[in-house]
N, C-alpha and C positions, 0 to 999 in steps of 0.2 A: 639496330644501328643506334649508337649513342647520340643523344641530342646536344646541341650547343647551348651555352649559357643563355643566348638571346631566345632560343626556342623554349627553353625551360621557363624563362621569365614571361614569355608571351602566353604560354600554356597556362601559367598560374594566375594570370590576371582575372579579376572578378567581373569586369564589365565587358560585355560583347557589343562591339560597335556596329553601326548600321552597315559599314563595309563588310564586317565579318559575316553578318547575316545575309547580305546580298550575295557574297561569293559563295557562301554555303548553299544558297538556293540555286545558284548557277550550276554548281557541281552536281546537284541532284536532278535538276530539270533538263539540262542540255544533253542531247544524245551524243555524247562524245565519241563513242565507238563508231557510229554512222559517219560522223563528220570526218573522223580520221581516215576511215576507209575511202571516202570521197576525194580526200586531198592526197593521200599516201602515193598513188601511182605517179602524180606529177611532181611531188616533192622529192621523191627518191631519185628521179631522173635528173634532178639538178646537180647531183653530185658527180656526174660524169664517170671517169674511169677511177676516181679515187674512193669509190664505194659510197656508202650512205652518209648523209650529213651527220655531223657530230651532235647536232641539237635535234632531238626527236620531234616528229610532227605534233605529238600530243602537247608538248611544251609550247611549241610555236603557236598552235591554235589557241591555247589558253592565253598567251600573251596578246594575240591578236584580239580575242574577245575582251580582255581587259581594256585594251586601247579603245575599242569601239564603245564599250559601256560607259567609260569614264571621260571620253573625249580627249584623250591624251595625244600629243604629238609623238612622233617616233622617239625623239630625245626624252620628252616628258614621261614616256611609258617606261623607258630604261631607268630613268631616275626614280619612278615610283616603285619599281621592283626593288631597288636598293633601299628605298625609304620605308616600305611597308612590309612588315612580317606577314600580314594577312594576304597580300598579293603573292609573296614568295611561297607561302603555304599552299595557295591555290594552284600555282604552277609547279610545285614540287622542287623548289630550289633551296639549297642549303649553301649559303655564302661561305661557310667554313670549308667547303669541299670544292666549290665551283664558282664560276662567274656567271652572272646573268647574261642572256642574249643581248647584244647591243643594239643601238638604233638602226645601224645599217643592215644587220640581219633581219630585223622586223621589217624594214623597208623592202627588202628583197622578197620576204615571204608575202607581204601584201601585193607586190607587183605580180608574183607568181599566181596568186588567187585571181587578180584582175585579168591577167593574160589568158588564163584558161577558163574565164567566166565562172569561177567557182563561188564568188561571193553571193550571188542570187541563189545558187544551188543550196549553199549552207543555210541561207536565210529561210528558204522554203522548207528545208528538212527540219529545222528547229520549230517552225510554225506547225507543220504537220504533226510533229511529235507532241507539241503542247495541245493541239486540238484533239489528238487521240486520247489524251489523259483528262480531257475536260477542262483544260486550263485556258483555252481560247474559246469563249463561250459563243461568239459570233451572233450577238443579239443586236448590235448596232456598231456603227463606225463613226469616229470623229476624224474629220479630214483637216489637215494643217499643212503648212508649207514653210520652208526656211531657205533663205538665200545663202548660197555658197559663193563667197566673193573670190575673185582672182585678180592679180595685178593687170590693169588694162594695157600695160606696155608690153606684155609677154607676147611674142609672135613666133610662128613656126619658121622652117627653113625658107619657105617661100615668101616670108615677110608679111604673112597675114595672121590675123587672130584666129583663134580656134572657132570654126563655124558653129559649133554646138553652144557656144557662149554668146551672151547678148547683155545689153544695158537694161536695167530696170530701176524704177523709182520706188523707194520705200520711205514714206514720210517725206521729209524735205531733202533726202539724200539719194544720189544715184549710185548704183552698184553695177559692176561688170562681173559676170560669171554665170553660174547655173543655179537651178532651184530644185530642191528635193521636196516632192509632194508625198505626204505621209498619211497612211491610213492606220488608225489606232482603234483597237477593240474598246468599245465604250464602257464595257463592264470591267474587264481586267486591266486595262491600260496598256496592253502589250501591242507592239507595232506588228501589223500583219501584211502591210503592203508599202512599197517604196518605189516611186517613179522619178527619174531624173530627166529634166528638160532644161532648155535655155532660160535664163532668168526672167525674160519678158513674157513667158507663157502664162496665161491666166489660170488660176487654181481651178476654176470651175470646169475647164476643159478636160481635166484629168480625173474628175470624180468617178467616172465609170470604171477606171482601171484600179481605183482604190477601194472599192466596195467588194465584200466577200460574198455577196449574193444572198445572205440571210438577214438583211436589215428589215 
């Protein structure tokens, strides 16, 4: 298949950026075939009577992983695909022949993963694969937490706030939302455990769930 001018220019560049190296590592380290097999039964069912979705599960998985790794919003991830040849190469997109998946498509894919509780399954599959290759050494765990803020005015149909969210103080500011408690392998820096709670839950109460047992 003939390359576009932008692809030829990108291929000929002399400097490899950190994003290039990071995405190349992701391509090699993530067990894509396993992840695709876990998602495919649910993804194909979303097409209904019209057949399979036009955008393959492989491409959507890569877009989702890009979003999670770089902290993009749905719209920000769509923009990044158009802005970055490295990301387009990682996803296998040629803008000369096709458009990138839009933000709404990514949102629907994320909701599909959440609805069928696939996010934790994918996370555990990646960690098991890394551990089997000796990349998750499990010699110690660093425990950290981050607040995930939500608009305090948001209420459900019954006029109540989400019962899983709560107010918490960080420094001199109060936040309403949830907290992500994270366990990180002390040697490799890879995340191996994530637990979500209300924002006011003390970090120390979740330590038992964040240790991998080999500390």
